[in-house]
C-alpha positions in Angstrom: 102.8 -14.7 26.3 105.3 -17.5 25.4 105.4 -21.0 26.7 108.0 -23.7 26.7 107.1 -27.3 27.6 109.3 -28.3 30.6 109.5 -32.0 29.7 110.0 -33.7 26.3 106.5 -33.8 24.8 107.1 -36.1 22.0 104.9 -34.6 19.3 106.2 -34.7 15.8 107.8 -36.3 17.7 108.6 -34.0 20.5 107.9 -30.7 22.1 107.7 -27.4 20.2 109.9 -24.4 21.1 107.9 -21.5 22.2 108.3 -18.2 20.4 106.9 -14.8 21.3 103.6 -14.3 19.6 100.3 -12.6 19.9 97.9 -14.7 22.0 95.5 -16.9 20.1 92.2 -15.6 21.3 89.9 -17.2 18.8 89.2 -20.3 21.0 90.0 -21.2 24.6 91.8 -24.4 25.3 92.3 -26.2 28.6 96.1 -26.0 28.6 98.6 -23.4 27.2 100.1 -24.4 23.9 103.5 -23.7 22.4 103.4 -21.6 19.2 105.4 -22.3 16.0 106.5 -19.9 13.3 105.2 -22.0 10.4 104.5 -19.8 7.5 104.9 -16.7 9.6 101.5 -17.0 11.3 102.9 -17.5 14.9 100.0 -19.8 15.8 99.7 -22.9 18.0 100.6 -26.1 16.1 97.0 -27.3 16.2 96.0 -24.2 14.2 98.8 -24.4 11.6 97.6 -25.7 8.3 100.8 -27.4 7.2 103.0 -30.4 7.9 105.4 -29.0 10.4 108.0 -31.2 12.3 109.3 -29.6 15.5 112.4 -30.5 17.6 113.4 -28.8 20.9 116.7 -28.8 22.8 115.3 -31.7 24.9 115.0 -33.8 21.7 118.7 -33.3 20.8 119.7 -34.0 24.4 118.1 -37.5 24.3 120.9 -38.5 21.9 124.6 -38.1 21.8 125.6 -34.7 20.6 128.2 -35.9 18.2 125.9 -35.5 15.2 122.5 -34.1 14.2 121.3 -37.3 12.4 119.6 -39.2 15.2 117.4 -36.4 16.5 116.4 -35.1 13.0 115.6 -38.6 11.8 112.8 -38.9 14.4 110.7 -36.6 12.2 108.5 -38.5 9.8 109.3 -37.7 6.2 112.7 -36.2 7.0 116.0 -38.1 6.6 119.5 -36.7 7.5 122.4 -38.9 6.3 126.2 -38.8 6.9 128.2 -39.9 3.8 131.4 -39.1 5.8 131.7 -37.8 9.3 129.9 -34.5 9.4 129.2 -34.6 5.7 125.4 -34.2 5.9 122.8 -34.8 3.2 119.2 -33.9 4.0 116.1 -35.3 2.4 112.6 -33.9 3.0 110.0 -36.0 1.2 112.5 -37.4 -1.3 114.7 -34.4 -2.0 117.9 -36.5 -1.6 117.7 -37.4 -5.3 119.7 -34.3 -6.4 122.0 -34.1 -3.3 125.1 -36.3 -3.6 126.5 -34.1 -0.8 125.4 -31.1 1.1 121.9 -29.8 1.6 119.9 -28.6 -1.4 116.3 -27.9 -2.3 115.6 -27.0 1.3 115.8 -23.4 2.6 117.3 -22.9 6.1 117.0 -19.8 8.3 119.4 -19.4 11.2 117.9 -17.2 13.9 115.8 -15.6 11.2 118.8 -15.0 8.9 118.9 -16.7 5.5 121.5 -19.5 6.1 121.1 -21.1 2.7 123.4 -19.2 0.3 122.2 -17.4 -2.8 123.0 -20.4 -5.0 120.8 -22.8 -3.0 123.2 -24.8 -0.9 123.1 -25.0 2.9 126.3 -25.8 4.9 124.5 -27.7 7.7 127.8 -29.2 8.9 128.9 -25.8 10.3 126.5 -26.2 13.2 127.0 -28.1 16.5 124.0 -29.9 18.0 124.7 -28.5 21.5 123.8 -25.0 20.2 120.4 -25.8 18.8 117.4 -24.8 20.8 114.6 -25.4 18.3 114.2 -26.7 14.8 111.1 -26.5 12.7 110.8 -28.4 9.4 108.1 -27.2 7.0 107.6 -30.2 4.6 106.7 -29.6 1.0 107.0 -26.5 -1.1 107.4 -23.4 1.1 108.0 -20.9 -1.6 105.0 -18.8 -0.8 106.9 -17.3 2.2 110.5 -18.7 2.0 111.4 -18.5 -1.7 112.9 -21.2 -4.0 112.8 -24.8 -2.9 110.4 -27.7 -3.4 111.7 -29.7 -0.5 110.6 -27.3 2.3 112.1 -24.9 4.8 113.9 -25.3 8.1 113.7 -22.6 10.8 116.5 -22.9 13.4 117.1 -21.1 16.7 119.9 -21.4 19.2 119.4 -22.2 22.8 118.7 -19.2 25.1 118.5 -18.7 28.8 115.3 -18.3 30.8 114.5 -14.8 32.1 116.1 -14.1 35.5 118.8 -16.8 35.1 122.5 -16.7 34.6 125.0 -19.6 34.5 128.2 -21.0 33.2 128.6 -24.6 32.0 131.4 -26.9 30.8 131.1 -30.4 29.4 133.3 -33.3 28.3 132.5 -36.4 26.3 134.7 -39.3 25.2 133.7 -42.3 23.1 134.5 -44.9 20.6 136.7 -44.3 17.5 138.6 -41.6 19.3 135.7 -39.3 20.0 136.4 -36.2 22.2 134.0 -33.3 22.8 134.6 -30.2 24.8 131.9 -27.5 25.4 131.8 -24.2 27.3 128.8 -22.0 27.8 128.1 -18.7 29.5 124.6 -17.1 29.4 122.4 -14.6 31.2 118.7 -13.8 30.7 116.4 -11.0 31.8 112.8 -10.1 31.1 113.9 -7.9 28.2 116.7 -9.8 26.6 119.6 -12.2 26.9 123.2 -12.9 26.0 124.7 -16.3 25.3 128.1 -17.5 24.2 129.0 -21.2 23.5 132.1 -22.9 22.2 132.2 -26.5 21.1 135.2 -28.5 19.9 134.9 -32.1 18.6 137.6 -34.4 17.3 137.2 -38.0 16.0 139.6 -40.5 14.6 136.8 -42.1 12.6 135.3 -45.5 12.1 136.7 -45.9 8.6 140.1 -45.1 7.1 140.4 -41.5 6.0 137.4 -40.3 8.2 138.9 -38.2 10.9 137.1 -35.0 12.0 138.0 -31.7 13.8 135.3 -29.1 14.3 135.4 -25.8 16.3 132.2 -23.8 16.6 131.7 -20.5 18.4 128.2 -19.1 18.6 127.4 -15.7 20.1 123.8 -14.5 20.5 122.2 -11.5 22.2 118.9 -9.7 22.3 117.8 -6.5 24.0 115.1 -3.9 23.9 116.3 -0.3 23.4 112.7 0.8 23.9 109.3 -0.7 24.6 108.5 -0.7 20.9 111.8 -2.2 19.6 113.7 -5.5 19.9 117.2 -5.9 18.5 119.0 -9.3 18.2 122.6 -9.8 17.1 124.1 -13.1 16.1 127.6 -14.3 15.3 128.8 -17.8 14.2 132.3 -18.9 13.6 133.0 -22.4 12.4 136.3 -24.1 11.6 135.8 -27.6 10.3 138.1 -30.2 8.7 137.0 -33.8 7.9 138.5 -36.5 5.7 136.6 -38.1 2.9 136.8 -41.9 2.7 134.8 -42.3 -0.5 132.3 -44.9 -1.7 132.8 -48.7 -1.8 131.5 -51.4 -4.0 129.3 -54.1 -2.5 132.2 -56.6 -2.5 134.5 -54.1 -0.7 131.7 -53.2 1.7 131.2 -56.9 2.6 134.9 -57.6 2.8 136.0 -54.7 5.0 133.6 -51.8 5.6 136.3 -49.8 7.5 138.5 -49.3 4.4 138.5 -46.2 2.4 138.1 -46.2 -1.4 141.2 -48.1 -2.6 143.4 -47.2 -5.5 142.9 -48.9 -8.9 144.8 -49.2 -12.1 142.9 -46.2 -13.5 142.3 -44.0 -10.5 144.0 -43.3 -7.1 142.2 -43.9 -3.9 141.2 -41.4 -1.2 144.0 -42.2 1.1 146.6 -41.8 -1.6 145.1 -38.5 -2.6 144.5 -37.4 1.0 140.9 -36.4 0.3 139.3 -34.0 2.8 137.0 -31.0 3.2 138.1 -28.0 5.2 136.4 -24.6 5.6 136.4 -21.6 7.8 133.2 -19.5 8.0 132.2 -16.4 9.7 128.5 -15.3 9.8 127.4 -11.9 11.3 123.8 -10.8 11.3 121.1 -8.9 13.1 117.3 -8.6 13.4 115.3 -5.5 14.2 111.7 -5.7 15.2 109.6 -2.5 15.5 106.1 -2.4 16.8 104.4 0.6 15.3 101.1 -0.1 16.9 99.6 -3.2 18.6 98.4 -4.2 15.2 101.3 -3.3 12.9 104.9 -4.5 13.2 108.0 -5.0 11.1 110.9 -7.4 11.2 114.1 -6.7 9.3 117.2 -8.8 9.1 120.6 -8.1 7.6 123.6 -10.5 7.4 127.0 -11.0 5.8 129.1 -14.2 5.6 132.5 -15.2 4.3 134.0 -18.7 3.8 137.3 -20.1 2.8 137.0 -23.7 1.5 139.7 -26.3 0.6 138.7 -29.7 -0.9 141.2 -32.1 -2.4 139.5 -35.2 -3.9 140.5 -37.9 -6.4 141.4 -35.7 -9.3 141.0 -32.0 -8.3 142.0 -29.7 -5.5 139.4 -26.9 -5.1 140.3 -23.7 -3.4 137.2 -21.5 -3.0 136.5 -18.2 -1.3 132.8 -17.2 -0.9 131.4 -13.9 0.2 127.7 -13.2 0.6 125.2 -10.7 2.0 121.5 -10.6 2.2 118.4 -9.0 3.8 114.8 -9.9 4.6 112.0 -7.5 5.5 108.5 -8.5 6.6 105.5 -6.4 7.6 102.7 -7.9 9.7 99.3 -6.4 10.3 96.3 -7.7 12.2 92.8 -6.3 11.9 89.1 -7.4 11.7 87.1 -7.9 8.6 83.3 -8.5 9.1 84.0 -9.1 12.7 86.6 -11.8 12.0 90.4 -11.7 12.6 92.4 -10.9 9.5 96.2 -11.3 9.6 98.3 -9.9 6.7 102.0 -10.2 6.1 104.2 -9.2 3.2 107.8 -8.5 2.4 110.9 -9.2 0.4 114.2 -11.1 0.6 117.4 -10.6 -1.4 120.7 -12.3 -1.5 123.9 -11.6 -3.4 126.9 -13.9 -3.5 130.4 -14.0 -5.0 132.6 -17.1 -5.4 136.2 -17.1 -6.5 136.8 -20.8 -7.3 140.1 -22.3 -8.5 140.6 -26.0 -9.3 144.0 -27.5 -9.4 145.3 -31.0 -10.0 145.4 -32.9 -6.7 148.9 -34.3 -6.1 148.5 -36.3 -2.9 146.8 -33.5 -1.0 148.9 -30.7 -2.6 148.0 -28.4 -5.4 149.3 -29.2 -8.8 148.8 -27.2 -12.1 145.8 -25.0 -12.3 142.8 -26.6 -14.2 140.4 -23.7 -14.3 139.7 -20.4 -12.6 136.2 -19.1 -12.1 134.4 -16.1 -10.7 130.7 -16.5 -10.1 128.1 -14.0 -9.1 124.8 -15.2 -7.8 121.8 -13.0 -7.2 118.4 -14.2 -6.0 115.3 -12.5 -4.5 111.6 -12.7 -4.1 108.6 -10.8 -2.8 105.8 -12.4 -0.9 102.4 -11.8 0.6 100.0 -13.8 2.7 96.6 -13.4 4.3 95.1 -15.5 7.1 91.3 -15.0 7.7 89.3 -16.5 10.6 86.0 -17.8 9.1 82.9 -18.8 10.9 82.5 -22.3 12.4 86.2 -22.7 13.3 87.6 -22.4 9.8 91.0 -20.7 9.1 91.8 -19.7 5.5 95.4 -19.0 4.4 96.3 -17.7 0.9 99.8 -16.5 -0.1 102.2 -16.3 -3.0 105.8 -15.3 -3.8 107.4 -14.0 -7.0 111.0 -15.2 -7.3 114.0 -15.0 -9.6 117.6 -16.2 -9.8 120.6 -15.2 -11.9 124.1 -16.7 -12.2 127.1 -14.9 -13.9 130.0 -17.3 -14.4 133.2 -15.8 -15.7 135.9 -18.4 -16.6 139.3 -16.7 -16.4 141.3 -19.8 -17.4 140.3 -23.3 -18.7 143.1 -25.9 -19.0 140.7 -28.8 -19.0 139.6 -28.4 -22.6 142.3 -27.5 -25.1 141.1 -25.1 -27.8 138.6 -23.2 -25.6 138.9 -19.5 -25.3 141.3 -18.2 -22.6 138.4 -16.3 -21.0 134.7 -16.5 -21.5 131.4 -15.8 -19.6 128.2 -17.8 -19.2 125.0 -16.4 -17.8 121.9 -18.2 -16.5 118.9 -16.2 -15.8 115.9 -18.3 -14.6 112.7 -16.6 -15.5 110.5 -15.2 -12.7 108.1 -17.7 -11.1 105.0 -17.2 -9.1 104.5 -19.8 -6.3 101.1 -19.7 -4.6 99.8 -21.6 -1.6 96.2 -22.0 -0.4 95.3 -23.8 2.9 92.1 -24.3 4.8 91.9 -25.5 8.4 88.9 -26.6 10.5 88.9 -27.0 14.2 86.7 -30.0 14.9 87.0 -29.6 18.7 89.3 -27.4 20.9 91.8 -30.2 20.7 91.5 -31.6 17.2 91.9 -29.9 13.8 92.0 -31.0 10.1 93.5 -29.2 7.2 94.1 -29.3 3.5 96.5 -27.3 1.3 97.7 -26.9 -2.3 101.1 -25.3 -2.9 103.5 -24.8 -5.8 107.3 -24.3 -5.8 110.3 -24.2 -8.0 114.0 -25.0 -7.3 116.7 -23.8 -9.7 120.0 -25.6 -9.9 122.8 -24.7 -7.5 126.2 -23.5 -8.6 127.6 -27.0 -7.7 125.1 -28.5 -10.2 125.8 -26.0 -13.0 129.5 -26.0 -12.4 130.6 -29.5 -11.3 134.2 -30.3 -10.3 135.2 -31.8 -13.7 135.3 -28.3 -15.1 132.2 -28.5 -17.3 129.4 -25.9 -17.3 126.0 -27.5 -17.5 124.1 -24.7 -19.2 121.2 -27.1 -20.1 120.1 -27.9 -16.6 116.6 -26.6 -15.9 114.8 -25.6 -12.7 112.5 -28.1 -10.9 108.9 -27.1 -10.6 106.3 -29.0 -8.5 102.8 -28.9 -7.1 101.8 -30.5 -3.7 98.4 -31.5 -2.5 98.2 -32.3 1.2 95.6 -33.2 3.9 96.3 -33.7 7.6 94.9 -33.8 11.1 96.5 -33.3 14.5 95.4 -33.0 18.1 95.1 -34.8 21.4 92.9 -37.6 22.7 92.4 -39.4 26.0 92.2 -36.3 28.2 95.3 -34.9 26.3 97.5 -37.8 27.2 97.8 -39.0 23.6 99.0 -36.7 20.9 98.8 -37.5 17.2 99.7 -35.9 13.9 98.9 -37.4 10.5 99.6 -36.0 7.0 99.0 -37.4 3.5 100.4 -35.8 0.3 100.7 -36.1 -3.4 103.6 -34.2 -4.9 104.1 -33.9 -8.6 107.5 -32.7 -9.8 108.6 -31.7 -13.3 112.2 -31.4 -14.6 113.4 -33.5 -11.7 117.1 -33.2 -11.2 119.0 -36.4 -10.6 122.7 -37.2 -10.0 125.3 -39.7 -11.3 129.0 -40.0 -10.9 132.0 -40.6 -13.2 134.9 -43.0 -12.8 136.8 -40.2 -11.1 134.1 -39.7 -8.5 132.8 -36.5 -10.0 129.1 -35.8 -9.4 127.2 -34.7 -12.5 123.5 -33.8 -12.9 120.7 -34.1 -15.4 116.9 -33.5 -15.6 114.9 -36.7 -15.4 111.5 -35.7 -16.7 108.8 -36.1 -14.0 108.2 -37.8 -10.7 105.2 -38.4 -8.6 105.7 -38.6 -4.8 102.9 -39.8 -2.6 103.2 -40.5 1.0 101.8 -40.8 4.5 103.3 -39.5 7.7 102.2 -40.4 11.3 103.5 -39.3 14.7 102.1 -40.5 18.0 103.2 -39.8 21.6 101.9 -39.9 25.1 102.4 -40.6 28.8 102.2 -44.3 29.8 102.4 -43.2 33.4 103.4 -40.2 35.4 105.3 -40.1 38.7 104.6 -37.7 41.6 107.3 -36.4 43.9 107.2 -38.0 47.3 108.4 -35.1 49.4 108.1 -31.3 49.4 111.8 -31.0 48.7 111.6 -33.2 45.7 108.4 -31.5 44.6 110.1 -28.1 44.7 113.1 -29.5 42.8 110.9 -31.0 40.1 108.2 -28.3 39.9 109.0 -27.6 36.3 109.7 -31.2 35.2 107.2 -34.0 34.6 108.6 -37.5 35.5 107.4 -40.9 34.4 107.4 -42.9 31.2 106.5 -41.5 27.8 106.5 -43.3 24.5 106.6 -42.0 20.9 106.5 -43.5 17.4 106.8 -41.9 14.0 106.3 -43.6 10.6 106.5 -42.6 7.0 105.3 -44.5 3.9 106.6 -43.3 0.5 105.2 -44.3 -2.9 107.7 -42.5 -5.1 107.9 -43.2 -8.8 109.5 -41.8 -11.9 107.1 -40.6 -14.5 108.4 -40.1 -18.1 112.2 -40.6 -17.8 114.6 -41.8 -20.5 118.4 -41.6 -20.3 121.2 -43.2 -22.2 118.9 -45.3 -24.3 117.2 -46.7 -21.2 113.6 -46.1 -20.1 113.3 -45.7 -16.4 109.6 -44.6 -16.4 107.6 -46.1 -13.5 110.7 -47.1 -11.5 111.0 -46.3 -7.8 112.7 -43.1 -7.0 116.4 -43.6 -6.4 117.6 -43.3 -2.8 114.3 -43.1 -1.0 113.0 -45.8 1.4 109.3 -46.9 1.1 109.1 -47.3 4.8 110.8 -45.6 7.8 110.0 -46.0 11.4 111.3 -44.6 14.7 110.1 -45.4 18.2 111.4 -44.7 21.7 110.8 -44.3 25.4 111.7 -41.5 27.7 111.9 -42.6 31.4 112.7 -40.1 34.1 112.2 -40.2 37.9 112.2 -37.8 40.8 115.8 -38.6 41.9 117.2 -37.5 38.6 117.8 -40.8 36.8 116.7 -41.0 33.2 116.9 -43.4 30.2 116.0 -42.9 26.5 116.1 -45.9 24.3 115.3 -45.6 20.6 114.9 -48.0 17.7 114.8 -47.0 14.0 114.1 -48.8 10.8 114.7 -48.0 7.1 113.4 -50.3 4.4 115.4 -51.4 1.3 116.3 -48.5 -1.1 117.3 -48.6 -4.7 120.7 -47.1 -5.5 120.3 -46.5 -9.3 117.6 -45.2 -11.6 117.4 -48.6 -13.3 116.4 -50.2 -9.9 118.9 -53.0 -10.5 121.0 -52.3 -7.3 119.6 -51.9 -3.8 120.8 -51.4 -0.2 119.2 -53.8 2.3 116.9 -52.4 5.0 118.1 -52.3 8.6 117.0 -51.9 12.2 119.2 -49.9 14.6 118.9 -49.7 18.4 120.5 -47.2 20.8 120.0 -45.6 24.1 121.2 -42.7 26.3 120.9 -42.5 30.1 122.3 -40.8 33.1 121.7 -38.9 36.3 120.8 -35.2 36.2 120.5 -33.2 39.4 120.6 -29.6 40.8 122.6 -29.4 44.1 122.3 -25.8 45.3 123.9 -23.7 42.6 125.6 -26.7 41.0 124.0 -28.4 38.0 125.3 -31.9 37.3 124.5 -34.3 34.4 126.5 -37.6 34.2 125.5 -39.5 31.1 126.4 -42.4 28.8 125.1 -43.9 25.6 125.3 -46.8 23.2 124.6 -46.5 19.4 124.0 -49.4 17.0 123.8 -51.7 19.9 123.2 -54.8 17.8 126.3 -54.1 15.7 124.3 -53.8 12.5 126.4 -53.4 9.3 124.7 -50.8 7.0 125.3 -47.8 4.8 124.1 -44.4 5.8 124.3 -41.9 2.9 124.7 -44.0 -0.2 126.2 -42.6 -3.4 123.4 -42.8 -6.0 124.0 -43.9 -9.6 127.7 -44.3 -8.7 130.1 -45.3 -11.4 131.6 -48.8 -11.0 129.0 -49.7 -8.3 130.7 -47.6 -5.6 127.4 -47.0 -3.8 128.2 -47.7 -0.2 129.3 -45.3 2.6 129.4 -47.6 5.7 128.1 -46.3 9.0 129.9 -47.1 12.3 129.3 -50.4 14.0 128.5 -50.6 17.8 129.9 -47.6 19.6 129.5 -45.9 22.9 130.2 -42.7 24.7 130.1 -41.1 28.2 130.6 -37.7 29.6 129.6 -35.1 32.2 128.1 -31.6 32.1 128.8 -29.2 35.0 126.9 -26.0 35.4 127.0 -23.2 38.0 124.2 -20.8 38.6 125.5 -17.3 38.9 
């Protein structure tokens, strides 16, 4: 049986999204608990021996749906940044270091389908917040089940209707800096499946020069059961996105006018003159088939294909890329008893193959000039994995798993005009040797409401194609894969008659061959191995009801039967003690310096107020401490506090569902940079975030 919490239960920091799973019968608890996927165990969060951050649809709804950043940043140890509008960069426990743009070193699964491409990059900007129903973040190496990546894994599912419901919904939002959002949704659910279609369009003029956005996203999802033993799910995603790139500013430019784009200089044109932007069209099609051979044995198989057309003019080059990819994942699960104790086994394999046709031209004010180089790149990656979970006496749960992974790139350069004298055509191959990545974890239930755990895990993360083949035309054949080991302990549970929820994790992550980034005078991002790093941290999440409100009439009780009202509070905090180990570059010794681009302290706290007549308010405050912007630790971005709130009136009137809302972000008009350029040439570190801005809108639904 599955469960979904009806109100925002701000645990890590908010409620978990329920997924269908075998019931946890090893110990009775007073209240039903939502299950999480975790490392494939499908267990309650209290019995998951890992640091897992969970967000539900309600968590995204407490913020404006213009961007993913605010909701994701409520998770301790996770930072999502926007260098430009919709240009996301994700950090899980310090993985920002190698990501000047995009999402790397973190594996993402979209409805069970591998969404991270074969080269290791994740196009998170293709998604719209309104479509997301749940998001699980597994922090630390997750290679034992999910393959390459030392940062972790993200498991994402779209929203889905409840059984026996059908409705249509439209929405409109308008806000500062030319924001316009339009959404339309149609969905129907039964006891055996569902179908859902959602379209979202967002346009924005932008806070800065050269920062406009247009994004269209269409998501189609369906699930049905052709027989009692089978479940088939089909998913389609089409995304058409175009956003301008304002570029980084120096400290003086940031202080003088944070709304300006990178200006032209005597040696290089600016982003306005070069009409810098990113544009892509992507289609993803995939399906999942689950077959239950017996009550103890089942299989889940996924198959997907995706294609993208990408256009990116920047300061010097104009890239025109076409990407095709296909992949599959198969997992077998078996549950039995050994010596009278429950034993769960799972094993499987995943494979991805990608092809990229990439051409780089000179950028002439947003138009293609002479061809600089022409590449064809084949990427192939795969791994096999196995895991066992064994229920030991006295409330212990032992988990042991491992994967065996490999990755290969084949780069064929058909033309190279950037380096006179090079052969007209040549090929480069990188074959990263197979790696075994184990994980062992032990959990102990102290009481039916409190558990403690410890784990040791290893992972590796090879360079992406963007790191091996940067936009200056070079091929970085010396770049090595990162390898790391994580030691972690944690505890989670409930106190005070289940009114207070807590989750605490401490870890020590040791990484070798750490990949760092730096930029040239032309804005090109290049990469190098930086020796070793040691990343130690503490993550805390607390939440609970301050008071609960009871409906005063039978009519209101019936209308709010599935919704708790009152006042809840949550707070999440992360402390990071990240340091370089042995690291020398360019004749400088950076050993012992703080890790570039990571804040030693982050804090988010908020309230959720709702009452029986439908009024609600969700204020949130967040803090990030000072961060260093270069490996030498000579330049830093100041820390900042940001306050915002969203509120409105939500009500069901017969068949009509109405939600009128408004919100204010950066209410104190704080000037800060969100998504700094690390080790930037010429001190162009800063990517200014919007000042005070507001929005308002309405959602209209009709029950069919």
